[in-house]
Backbone bond lengths (Angstrom), bond angles and torsions (degrees), N, CA, C in turn:
res aa  C-N    CA-C-N  psi(-1)  N-CA   C-N-CA  omega(-1)  CA-C   N-CA-C  phi
1 X - - - 1.465 - - 1.521 109.63 -
2 X 1.341 116.61 129.23 1.458 121.01 -178.41 1.520 111.78 -101.92
3 X 1.321 115.96 19.75 1.453 120.19 179.88 1.523 110.88 -95.39
4 X 1.319 114.95 165.59 1.456 122.40 167.42 1.522 106.78 -104.72
5 X 1.330 116.36 129.09 1.460 120.60 176.30 1.525 108.23 -101.85
6 X 1.316 116.04 134.01 1.460 121.82 175.44 1.517 108.56 -114.41
7 X 1.320 116.61 128.03 1.467 121.56 174.40 1.520 107.23 -115.81
8 X 1.320 115.76 112.41 1.456 119.09 -176.06 1.529 109.85 -136.23
9 X 1.316 115.07 -174.17 1.454 120.60 -176.28 1.515 109.65 137.71
10 X 1.319 117.35 175.38 1.457 120.72 -178.22 1.521 111.76 -69.76
11 X 1.302 115.67 169.72 1.462 121.77 178.66 1.528 110.50 -62.41
12 X 1.320 116.47 148.98 1.474 123.92 172.54 1.520 114.52 67.74
13 X 1.334 116.64 31.32 1.462 118.27 -176.09 1.525 113.33 -114.12
14 X 1.341 118.38 -3.31 1.459 120.33 174.18 1.517 115.74 107.61
15 X 1.331 117.96 19.11 1.466 120.99 -176.50 1.527 112.63 -62.69
16 X 1.324 116.55 -42.07 1.466 119.64 -177.52 1.520 111.33 -61.06
17 X 1.312 116.16 -48.17 1.471 120.87 -177.95 1.519 111.03 -62.12
18 X 1.324 117.02 -43.54 1.463 120.37 179.87 1.524 110.65 -64.30
19 X 1.314 117.15 -42.51 1.466 120.56 -176.82 1.526 111.48 -61.82
20 X 1.312 117.26 -38.23 1.465 120.79 178.69 1.527 110.27 -62.87
21 X 1.327 116.49 -45.10 1.461 120.27 -178.65 1.528 111.22 -66.38
22 X 1.323 117.30 -38.56 1.466 120.03 177.90 1.529 111.06 -68.33
23 X 1.322 116.21 -36.01 1.468 119.86 177.77 1.524 110.76 -63.20
24 X 1.322 117.01 -38.60 1.467 120.30 177.23 1.533 110.76 -63.90
25 X 1.298 116.02 -41.80 1.468 121.03 -174.31 1.517 112.86 -75.19
26 X 1.339 117.00 -36.09 1.464 120.73 -172.23 1.532 113.19 -114.39
27 X 1.320 117.10 24.53 1.471 121.12 -179.26 1.526 110.08 50.42
28 X 1.303 115.08 53.53 1.455 120.25 -172.39 1.512 114.53 -94.40
29 X 1.318 114.21 155.88 1.458 122.84 167.57 1.526 106.75 -123.90
30 X 1.306 115.67 134.73 1.466 120.87 -171.25 1.526 111.10 -94.14
31 X 1.331 114.54 133.67 1.469 121.93 176.32 1.525 107.90 -114.88
32 X 1.304 116.60 124.36 1.457 121.17 179.21 1.527 111.42 -63.95
33 X 1.337 116.05 134.68 1.461 122.08 174.36 1.521 109.70 -128.02
34 X 1.325 115.23 43.88 1.461 122.47 176.86 1.528 107.97 -125.24
35 X 1.325 116.43 124.78 1.463 120.47 -171.64 1.519 113.59 -66.68
36 X 1.333 118.16 -23.00 1.465 121.00 -178.10 1.523 111.38 -88.64
37 X 1.320 116.56 -31.95 1.456 120.32 -172.96 1.530 113.66 -73.82
38 X 1.317 118.25 -5.25 1.467 120.18 173.76 1.526 111.04 -71.94
39 X 1.347 117.66 -16.95 1.458 121.44 -172.28 1.525 112.92 -93.78
40 X 1.311 114.78 133.54 1.461 122.43 177.60 1.528 109.48 -66.02
41 X 1.326 116.16 130.06 1.460 120.91 175.25 1.505 115.51 92.54
42 X 1.338 118.09 -14.84 1.470 120.54 176.33 1.531 107.41 -91.78
43 X 1.307 114.94 75.07 1.461 121.66 -168.79 1.523 113.21 -101.88
44 X 1.321 115.80 -61.65 1.466 119.95 -175.11 1.520 110.54 -66.19
45 X 1.311 116.94 -46.48 1.462 120.85 -176.33 1.515 113.99 -66.56
46 X 1.333 116.76 -23.95 1.468 119.66 179.65 1.524 112.14 -99.62
47 X 1.333 116.76 1.93 1.478 121.85 -177.12 1.524 110.79 54.49
48 X 1.333 115.03 44.16 1.461 120.64 -177.69 1.531 110.30 -66.38
49 X 1.335 116.02 142.71 1.453 121.50 178.36 1.525 109.46 -59.51
50 X 1.319 116.58 138.26 1.463 121.30 179.92 1.536 109.89 -91.77
51 X 1.330 116.18 165.70 1.469 120.89 178.11 1.524 110.53 -58.56
52 X 1.330 116.32 -39.96 1.459 120.43 -179.63 1.529 110.77 -65.32
53 X 1.329 116.52 -41.55 1.465 120.61 -179.29 1.524 112.20 -67.19
54 X 1.327 117.27 -27.80 1.474 120.60 -178.38 1.527 112.53 -64.42
55 X 1.317 117.30 -28.60 1.471 122.79 178.96 1.534 111.85 51.10
56 X 1.318 116.02 40.69 1.466 123.19 177.24 1.528 113.80 66.65
57 X 1.309 118.20 11.90 1.465 121.80 173.13 1.531 108.10 -77.01
58 X 1.346 119.12 133.60 1.474 119.71 177.45 1.533 111.48 -60.77
59 X 1.320 116.45 131.45 1.460 123.56 177.77 1.527 109.20 -123.28
60 X 1.322 115.83 137.31 1.458 121.43 -175.60 1.533 111.31 -126.58
61 X 1.321 115.43 152.45 1.479 124.78 176.74 1.520 113.16 64.49
62 X 1.321 116.38 27.46 1.454 122.27 166.76 1.535 107.18 -104.54
63 X 1.335 116.76 139.75 1.473 121.06 174.11 1.526 112.45 55.57
64 X 1.330 116.18 48.15 1.468 118.93 -178.00 1.526 112.73 -106.52
65 X 1.337 117.70 -9.84 1.458 120.88 -176.85 1.524 111.11 -136.38
66 X 1.324 115.80 144.82 1.457 120.46 168.45 1.525 108.54 -75.63
67 X 1.329 116.43 157.47 1.463 119.23 -175.44 1.525 113.24 -67.90
68 X 1.335 117.46 -15.44 1.462 119.86 178.15 1.528 112.17 -98.22
69 X 1.338 116.63 10.75 1.462 120.92 176.81 1.527 109.60 -102.21
70 X 1.330 115.65 145.33 1.457 120.48 177.10 1.525 110.29 -74.38
71 X 1.310 115.61 138.51 1.457 120.63 171.58 1.516 106.96 -149.12
72 X 1.321 115.94 108.16 1.456 121.52 -173.90 1.521 110.87 -105.86
73 X 1.314 115.17 176.67 1.459 120.48 176.70 1.526 110.54 -63.08
74 X 1.331 117.09 -29.76 1.464 121.36 175.60 1.526 110.25 -62.31
75 X 1.324 116.26 -47.53 1.464 120.05 179.10 1.528 110.68 -61.45
76 X 1.331 116.22 -42.58 1.458 119.51 -179.38 1.523 110.74 -62.69
77 X 1.319 116.51 -44.60 1.463 119.80 179.86 1.526 111.00 -56.84
78 X 1.331 116.53 -46.33 1.464 120.76 -179.71 1.527 111.24 -63.10
79 X 1.328 116.07 -47.58 1.466 120.74 -176.88 1.529 111.93 -65.46
80 X 1.324 115.95 -43.44 1.462 120.10 -175.65 1.530 110.84 -67.92
81 X 1.317 117.28 -43.49 1.468 119.80 -179.72 1.530 110.94 -65.06
82 X 1.317 116.85 -38.40 1.464 119.92 177.01 1.528 110.17 -61.45
83 X 1.337 116.17 -44.45 1.456 120.17 -179.06 1.522 112.22 -66.46
84 X 1.313 117.61 -40.01 1.465 120.49 177.41 1.523 109.80 -56.74
85 X 1.321 116.64 -45.99 1.459 121.52 179.61 1.533 111.13 -62.06
86 X 1.334 116.66 -46.23 1.468 120.70 -178.34 1.524 111.28 -64.59
87 X 1.323 116.99 -42.29 1.469 121.28 -178.39 1.528 110.46 -65.61
88 X 1.335 116.80 -42.82 1.457 119.53 179.90 1.529 111.60 -67.41
89 X 1.326 116.66 -34.57 1.473 119.40 176.76 1.521 111.25 -64.53
90 X 1.332 116.41 -28.09 1.470 120.06 176.52 1.533 111.87 -79.53
91 X 1.323 116.52 -2.48 1.456 120.69 -178.75 1.510 113.77 82.10
92 X 1.320 116.50 15.12 1.456 121.38 -178.94 1.521 111.28 -106.30
93 X 1.330 115.52 173.04 1.466 121.87 -176.41 1.523 110.66 -105.54
94 X 1.338 118.63 120.67 1.466 120.27 173.89 1.531 109.44 -71.62
95 X 1.336 115.93 130.98 1.459 121.10 177.93 1.523 107.93 -124.25
96 X 1.331 116.78 106.40 1.465 121.43 177.36 1.518 108.14 -82.03
97 X 1.327 116.46 128.96 1.462 120.90 -176.55 1.516 109.77 -131.77
98 X 1.327 116.62 123.86 1.459 119.78 176.24 1.512 112.00 156.27
99 X 1.317 114.07 172.80 1.455 119.79 -175.00 1.511 115.50 -109.73
100 X 1.351 117.72 8.67 1.461 119.78 178.11 1.522 108.43 -88.30
101 X 1.315 115.69 93.20 1.458 121.53 -173.61 1.509 113.68 -58.77
102 X 1.318 117.20 -37.77 1.459 120.49 -178.07 1.523 111.35 -66.31
103 X 1.330 117.52 -35.01 1.467 120.99 174.99 1.528 109.97 -61.82
104 X 1.324 116.07 -46.92 1.462 120.92 -178.43 1.518 110.68 -61.91
105 X 1.317 115.95 -46.05 1.464 118.76 -177.00 1.525 111.31 -67.96
106 X 1.320 117.63 -40.81 1.461 120.66 179.96 1.523 111.60 -64.29
107 X 1.334 116.55 -34.73 1.463 120.08 -178.48 1.519 112.28 -73.82
108 X 1.321 117.07 -39.76 1.459 120.56 -169.54 1.522 114.04 -99.45
109 X 1.323 117.45 -17.53 1.458 120.98 -178.65 1.524 110.47 -107.32
110 X 1.329 114.53 168.38 1.464 120.56 -174.05 1.529 111.36 -80.45
111 X 1.328 115.05 60.72 1.453 121.06 175.43 1.521 108.74 -81.93
112 X 1.332 116.30 126.64 1.457 121.21 175.62 1.524 107.82 -93.89
113 X 1.322 115.83 105.28 1.462 120.76 -178.37 1.517 109.84 -117.43
114 X 1.307 115.08 147.78 1.465 120.26 173.20 1.524 107.32 -120.12
115 X 1.306 115.53 159.47 1.458 119.85 179.98 1.528 109.00 -62.53
116 X 1.324 115.53 123.20 1.459 119.74 -174.19 1.522 110.72 -75.22
117 X 1.334 114.45 127.16 1.468 119.83 178.84 1.525 110.65 -95.59
118 X 1.323 115.83 -35.12 1.463 121.26 -179.49 1.524 108.43 -78.58
119 X 1.328 117.03 121.04 1.468 119.93 -174.15 1.522 111.36 -135.95
120 X 1.318 116.87 35.64 1.459 121.31 178.12 1.528 109.22 -69.00
121 X 1.323 117.06 132.28 1.467 120.75 -179.94 1.532 112.71 -96.99
122 X 1.332 117.60 -7.82 1.476 122.99 174.78 1.525 112.75 52.65
123 X 1.315 115.93 45.00 1.460 119.99 -179.20 1.523 112.39 -63.84
124 X 1.344 116.27 -19.56 1.462 120.70 -178.36 1.527 112.49 -83.89
125 X 1.333 117.55 -4.77 1.457 120.69 -177.21 1.526 111.12 -112.88
126 X 1.324 116.01 142.85 1.454 119.81 171.27 1.533 108.45 -74.42
127 X 1.320 116.43 168.13 1.463 119.78 178.98 1.521 110.78 -62.24
128 X 1.325 117.30 -39.41 1.470 120.89 178.11 1.529 110.60 -64.33
129 X 1.325 117.41 -41.30 1.470 120.64 178.41 1.524 111.22 -65.67
130 X 1.337 115.93 -36.93 1.470 120.23 175.52 1.520 110.29 -59.93
131 X 1.322 115.70 -46.30 1.462 120.71 -179.19 1.525 110.94 -61.38
132 X 1.325 116.00 -43.82 1.461 120.18 -179.68 1.526 111.08 -63.60
133 X 1.321 117.52 -40.16 1.468 119.79 178.66 1.526 110.56 -65.99
134 X 1.341 115.60 -39.41 1.458 118.80 179.95 1.523 111.60 -63.04
135 X 1.341 117.00 -48.39 1.463 118.12 -176.78 1.528 112.28 -72.54
136 X 1.330 117.13 -17.93 1.469 118.32 173.54 1.527 110.55 -68.49
137 X 1.336 116.57 -26.33 1.466 121.52 178.07 1.523 111.55 -96.03
138 X 1.320 115.82 -41.32 1.470 122.44 -172.99 1.526 107.90 -122.91
139 X 1.327 115.93 74.70 1.467 121.70 -165.99 1.530 114.08 -65.66
140 X 1.333 118.28 -22.48 1.464 120.58 -177.11 1.525 113.71 -100.39
141 X 1.334 117.61 6.37 1.458 119.92 -175.03 1.524 111.59 -65.28
142 X 1.333 115.65 139.13 1.462 122.37 173.55 1.527 106.89 -103.96
143 X 1.332 117.27 113.50 1.457 120.57 -173.98 1.524 109.51 -155.75
144 X 1.302 116.66 150.48 1.462 122.15 176.03 1.531 108.21 -70.36
145 X 1.320 117.14 111.53 1.458 121.48 -174.27 1.522 112.67 -70.99
146 X 1.336 117.84 -10.03 1.464 120.57 179.53 1.532 113.03 -101.42
147 X 1.326 116.63 -3.24 1.466 120.73 -179.07 1.524 108.79 -92.42
148 X 1.337 115.80 92.82 1.462 120.78 -173.33 1.525 112.10 -59.97
149 X 1.315 117.04 -43.02 1.465 119.64 -177.85 1.519 110.89 -60.47
150 X 1.329 116.96 -42.63 1.457 120.17 -179.50 1.524 111.40 -70.35
151 X 1.315 116.85 -36.24 1.464 120.09 176.60 1.529 110.84 -61.43
152 X 1.342 115.74 -44.30 1.468 120.12 179.85 1.517 110.23 -61.09
153 X 1.315 115.81 -45.27 1.457 119.04 -177.96 1.529 111.11 -65.45
154 X 1.336 116.92 -40.86 1.464 120.33 179.94 1.527 111.32 -65.13
155 X 1.335 116.30 -39.40 1.463 120.36 179.67 1.522 110.93 -68.17
156 X 1.331 116.44 -44.66 1.464 119.88 177.44 1.527 111.21 -62.54
157 X 1.316 116.23 -39.73 1.465 120.43 -179.35 1.526 110.43 -63.35
158 X 1.335 115.54 -43.87 1.465 118.72 -179.20 1.529 110.90 -64.19
159 X 1.320 116.24 -43.63 1.462 119.39 -178.43 1.526 111.91 -66.34
160 X 1.320 116.25 -31.76 1.462 119.76 -179.03 1.521 112.26 -80.43
161 X 1.357 116.79 -35.90 1.467 120.62 -172.09 1.522 114.05 -112.39
162 X 1.331 116.31 -7.34 1.466 121.82 -178.86 1.529 111.71 56.66
163 X 1.311 115.59 35.51 1.464 121.01 174.30 1.528 108.56 -156.18
164 X 1.324 114.94 163.12 1.460 120.63 -175.79 1.518 111.72 -70.94
165 X 1.318 115.49 143.00 1.462 119.90 174.47 1.522 110.63 -64.54
166 X 1.334 117.87 -23.50 1.458 121.61 178.25 1.520 112.20 -69.00
167 X 1.333 117.23 -19.78 1.463 120.54 176.92 1.519 111.30 -68.27
168 X 1.322 116.03 -13.71 1.457 121.88 -176.06 1.527 112.73 -91.36
169 X 1.316 116.84 1.28 1.463 120.21 -174.83 1.524 111.14 -74.82
170 X 1.318 115.21 148.95 1.460 121.32 179.61 1.516 109.38 -151.16
171 X 1.323 115.98 153.13 1.457 120.80 175.34 1.524 111.05 -115.40
172 X 1.335 116.74 16.29 1.461 120.92 179.13 1.526 109.55 -86.71
173 X 1.337 116.08 111.89 1.457 122.32 -178.79 1.528 108.87 -85.46
174 X 1.332 116.45 129.10 1.464 121.68 -175.28 1.519 113.39 -91.23
175 X 1.330 117.32 -13.51 1.455 121.37 -175.09 1.524 110.36 -126.37
176 X 1.315 115.62 155.74 1.462 121.48 170.55 1.528 106.42 -79.28
177 X 1.304 116.29 98.32 1.471 120.44 -169.62 1.523 111.25 -124.78
178 X 1.327 114.61 147.76 1.461 123.06 173.74 1.528 107.30 -115.54
179 X 1.326 116.73 125.22 1.457 121.95 -176.49 1.523 109.47 -104.48
180 X 1.330 116.01 112.31 1.463 122.49 179.59 1.527 108.48 -106.31
181 X 1.317 116.59 128.36 1.456 120.67 176.43 1.513 110.77 -119.27
182 X 1.319 116.00 133.06 1.459 120.31 173.88 1.518 109.27 -96.94
183 X 1.309 116.18 139.81 1.453 120.28 -179.15 1.520 109.62 -146.67
184 X 1.295 115.37 171.32 1.459 121.58 175.81 1.523 108.03 -159.25
185 X 1.304 115.91 172.04 1.462 120.87 175.92 1.524 109.98 -54.62
186 X 1.313 116.79 138.36 1.458 121.34 -174.32 1.528 112.57 -57.90
187 X 1.333 117.48 -40.35 1.464 120.06 179.02 1.522 111.15 -65.10
188 X 1.334 116.30 -42.09 1.469 120.07 177.35 1.515 110.27 -62.36
189 X 1.332 116.39 -43.76 1.464 120.59 -179.40 1.517 110.99 -60.24
190 X 1.323 116.92 -45.48 1.463 119.44 -178.23 1.526 111.42 -65.25
191 X 1.334 116.25 -36.61 1.466 118.81 175.62 1.528 111.13 -65.66
192 X 1.327 116.68 -38.73 1.468 121.29 177.43 1.532 110.36 -63.32
193 X 1.315 115.88 -41.94 1.468 120.08 178.73 1.515 110.65 -62.67
194 X 1.327 116.53 -46.81 1.465 120.23 -179.92 1.528 111.17 -61.23
195 X 1.325 115.77 -43.22 1.465 119.84 179.35 1.529 110.89 -64.70
196 X 1.333 116.18 -39.78 1.461 119.50 -179.02 1.526 110.73 -62.72
197 X 1.316 117.05 -40.81 1.467 119.98 179.24 1.531 110.04 -62.72
198 X 1.329 117.22 -43.25 1.471 120.15 177.51 1.526 111.03 -59.44
199 X 1.334 116.23 -40.77 1.466 120.44 178.63 1.527 110.37 -65.31
200 X 1.325 116.77 -40.97 1.469 120.75 178.56 1.526 111.35 -59.56
201 X 1.307 115.90 -40.94 1.465 119.88 178.32 1.522 110.19 -63.00
202 X 1.338 116.76 -44.21 1.470 120.96 179.57 1.530 111.62 -64.83
203 X 1.342 116.02 -32.06 1.468 120.20 -177.18 1.529 113.16 -81.65
204 X 1.357 116.52 -4.68 1.457 118.49 174.51 1.507 116.35 110.19
205 X 1.336 117.94 26.22 1.469 120.10 -179.70 1.525 111.88 -59.39
206 X 1.344 116.69 -38.76 1.467 118.23 -179.82 1.524 111.31 -60.42
207 X 1.313 117.36 -43.25 1.462 120.61 179.12 1.523 110.78 -65.68
208 X 1.335 116.39 -37.89 1.474 119.99 179.33 1.531 110.13 -60.78
209 X 1.320 116.40 -46.93 1.462 120.25 -178.55 1.532 110.77 -70.92
210 X 1.324 116.10 -39.98 1.463 120.72 -178.20 1.524 111.88 -62.16
211 X 1.333 116.88 -31.68 1.466 120.25 -179.39 1.528 111.23 -63.15
212 X 1.325 117.06 -31.67 1.463 120.97 175.75 1.524 111.07 -82.62
213 X 1.331 115.06 -40.91 1.467 119.97 -177.47 1.526 111.29 -60.80
214 X 1.321 116.96 -42.82 1.464 120.88 -176.95 1.527 112.59 -69.10
215 X 1.334 116.08 -18.70 1.467 120.07 176.01 1.525 111.67 -88.66
216 X 1.324 116.14 1.00 1.462 120.56 179.53 1.515 113.89 73.29
217 X 1.324 116.90 21.30 1.470 120.66 -179.52 1.522 109.46 -84.05
218 X 1.322 116.26 121.68 1.463 120.94 -177.32 1.531 109.11 -134.07
219 X 1.313 115.28 54.99 1.453 120.53 -178.23 1.528 110.84 -89.46
220 X 1.328 115.15 169.78 1.466 120.90 -173.29 1.528 114.01 -55.47
221 X 1.344 120.02 -43.94 1.472 118.23 -179.78 1.528 113.10 -58.20
222 X 1.331 116.63 -36.49 1.460 120.45 -177.48 1.523 112.51 -80.71
223 X 1.312 116.95 -28.38 1.461 120.27 -176.76 1.525 113.13 -94.66
224 X 1.337 116.39 -4.47 1.468 118.40 -178.66 1.522 113.61 -125.98
225 X 1.336 118.32 -20.55 1.463 120.18 -177.40 1.519 111.34 -79.42
226 X 1.332 115.91 136.20 1.459 121.46 177.95 1.530 109.52 -62.76
227 X 1.318 115.65 135.85 1.453 121.61 -177.46 1.511 112.45 99.08
228 X 1.324 115.76 -21.33 1.461 121.49 -179.84 1.531 110.37 -110.72
229 X 1.327 116.26 -47.71 1.469 119.02 -177.80 1.532 111.47 -62.68
230 X 1.329 116.84 -36.11 1.467 119.52 -178.92 1.526 111.42 -68.18
231 X 1.337 116.59 -37.37 1.464 119.65 179.88 1.526 111.33 -76.72
232 X 1.317 117.43 -26.40 1.472 119.36 171.44 1.528 109.72 -63.77
233 X 1.325 116.41 -37.95 1.463 120.23 176.06 1.522 110.37 -61.24
234 X 1.331 115.65 -40.49 1.466 120.37 178.25 1.530 111.06 -65.76
235 X 1.312 117.52 -47.47 1.463 120.42 -179.21 1.529 111.83 -66.80
236 X 1.325 116.28 -26.94 1.468 120.53 176.13 1.525 111.73 -74.35
237 X 1.341 116.65 -10.63 1.454 120.82 -179.33 1.509 113.92 84.23
238 X 1.339 116.65 15.78 1.465 120.20 -176.85 1.529 113.23 -91.46
239 X 1.340 116.67 -8.42 1.459 119.19 -179.52 1.528 109.18 -156.89
240 X 1.318 116.10 162.30 1.464 121.07 175.67 1.527 110.13 -81.63
241 X 1.327 116.50 159.07 1.456 120.78 -176.49 1.525 111.58 -62.01
242 X 1.336 116.54 -44.68 1.464 117.64 -178.18 1.526 111.70 -64.25
243 X 1.328 116.24 -33.35 1.468 120.35 176.50 1.527 110.39 -67.86
244 X 1.329 116.45 -42.33 1.466 121.02 179.01 1.525 110.59 -60.46
245 X 1.334 116.68 -43.08 1.464 120.41 179.80 1.526 110.40 -65.83
246 X 1.326 116.58 -42.39 1.470 119.91 176.24 1.531 110.93 -61.02
247 X 1.328 116.75 -36.12 1.458 120.31 179.19 1.526 111.66 -68.54
248 X 1.331 117.05 -34.87 1.471 120.05 175.25 1.529 109.28 -61.15
249 X 1.311 116.14 -45.27 1.467 120.31 179.95 1.523 110.46 -63.83
250 X 1.320 116.27 -47.45 1.467 120.34 -178.91 1.521 111.51 -61.79
251 X 1.337 116.89 -46.84 1.461 120.52 -178.74 1.523 111.78 -66.92
252 X 1.337 116.56 -32.76 1.466 120.29 176.40 1.522 110.77 -66.64
253 X 1.324 116.55 -40.18 1.466 119.78 177.99 1.525 110.92 -65.77
254 X 1.322 116.57 -42.47 1.470 120.48 178.63 1.531 110.46 -63.63
255 X 1.337 115.59 -39.29 1.459 119.96 179.34 1.529 110.39 -63.58
256 X 1.315 117.07 -40.20 1.464 120.32 177.85 1.526 110.83 -59.23
257 X 1.318 117.62 -40.27 1.462 121.08 178.08 1.520 110.79 -63.42
258 X 1.341 116.61 -41.44 1.466 120.07 179.08 1.528 110.67 -66.70
259 X 1.338 116.41 -36.64 1.462 119.73 177.83 1.527 110.80 -61.02
260 X 1.319 117.34 -46.47 1.460 120.35 178.11 1.524 111.00 -57.36
261 X 1.323 116.64 -44.06 1.460 120.50 -179.88 1.515 110.81 -59.28
262 X 1.333 116.71 -46.28 1.465 120.38 -179.10 1.528 110.52 -63.89
263 X 1.334 117.04 -50.94 1.457 120.41 -175.95 1.529 111.15 -59.49
264 X 1.325 116.47 -42.14 1.463 119.87 -176.09 1.526 112.69 -71.62
265 X 1.324 117.03 -26.17 1.459 120.16 -178.15 1.524 113.68 -98.41
266 X 1.319 116.96 -23.64 1.460 119.88 -170.13 1.530 115.02 -113.80
267 X 1.323 118.39 -19.22 1.463 120.76 -174.18 1.535 110.88 -132.02
268 X 1.338 117.88 143.69 1.475 120.89 179.89 1.529 111.35 -82.50
269 X 1.314 115.54 69.93 1.461 121.56 -172.00 1.532 110.77 -84.10
270 X 1.333 115.31 133.35 1.466 121.30 168.62 1.527 107.00 -95.00
271 X 1.338 116.79 119.27 1.465 121.04 -172.11 1.526 111.77 -93.54
272 X 1.332 114.71 141.53 1.463 122.01 178.11 1.518 109.04 -133.52
273 X 1.326 115.12 133.41 1.462 120.43 177.66 1.530 109.90 -71.22
274 X 1.318 116.11 131.93 1.454 120.38 174.63 1.528 109.76 -75.85
275 X 1.332 115.70 123.41 1.458 120.88 175.59 1.531 106.84 -93.83
276 X 1.312 116.27 98.23 1.457 120.69 -176.37 1.526 111.85 -72.01
277 X 1.325 117.02 -21.32 1.469 120.40 -178.83 1.532 111.45 -82.71
278 X 1.332 115.54 -32.55 1.468 120.20 178.02 1.521 107.67 -145.36
279 X 1.316 115.09 89.00 1.470 119.88 -173.78 1.526 112.17 -65.61
280 X 1.332 117.06 -20.89 1.463 119.85 177.01 1.526 112.01 -60.17
281 X 1.337 116.75 -30.52 1.465 120.17 176.41 1.525 110.52 -62.12
282 X 1.319 116.12 -42.11 1.462 120.68 178.56 1.524 110.56 -64.84
283 X 1.324 115.89 -44.50 1.470 120.57 179.75 1.524 110.49 -59.66
284 X 1.329 116.94 -44.13 1.469 121.00 -177.70 1.530 111.35 -65.52
285 X 1.327 117.37 -41.23 1.466 120.21 -179.88 1.528 111.15 -66.12
286 X 1.335 116.52 -42.71 1.459 120.14 179.34 1.520 110.60 -66.17
287 X 1.328 117.56 -43.82 1.468 121.85 -179.69 1.526 110.80 -61.79
288 X 1.322 116.37 -41.69 1.461 120.83 178.55 1.528 110.65 -61.76
289 X 1.319 116.05 -42.01 1.471 120.29 178.79 1.527 110.60 -63.27
290 X 1.323 116.59 -44.30 1.472 120.62 179.63 1.531 109.99 -63.01
291 X 1.332 117.17 -44.64 1.476 121.11 -178.78 1.517 111.44 -60.93
292 X 1.330 116.78 -34.00 1.471 121.19 -177.16 1.528 112.40 -86.01
293 X 1.327 116.05 -1.66 1.462 119.34 -179.33 1.530 111.46 -123.06
């Protein structure tokens, strides 16, 4: 198969499991498309695939950067396109897996990106203040005002290029790609998210975050990624633990809503309901769709 397969969807919907099964069927190699999972040590909070879950399938762009190293959408675009080429030359199928829609779109579409020089993290500004500063410069921008990471990138882009990051958008697809999205009933999804956070806590998320906090590391991945920023607030003494955990759940649910918005507006996703009782049904439906396309 000379196509690129994309497996995307909101958090906690079964993307990892599906990607492994598709890799077995289509001689696939998996490329990470999650902005947090590129970082070494951000494992539990990002629900990173484990060695056991990989089942000896080649996985790429996981654990490639320390949390104090820069890794931008420009870097991802370069790395992902190189890997797609290498995987196809081996006669295998590239399978992009993850929920960071902007990574997927930048890699597969004709986005013209340059290496970002402006890297201000605006730690002195609240998210609302960031939004206000952005629209004072780029008054017509359409952007999620609650997505701090995207606001920072849009503001840095404008200051570096003196034009809106939205001017860089394109709908020209560079690859023969199939976009698979997993979904489920919203109530079921939110319950899955809440349960996943509880499991993360039991598996040692506090210790994972504390290991960075005690070293005084306060870089962007830790201060902006869900599951990490909330516990930094707790370790800073600004909130109680139960509140921090509730905030992880709440922010994860809000993020899932934003993911749906992006996927539905920006990518030609074919959606499939996750059958949690018999996941083989989901695998068969997705495989049939891929075979017919």
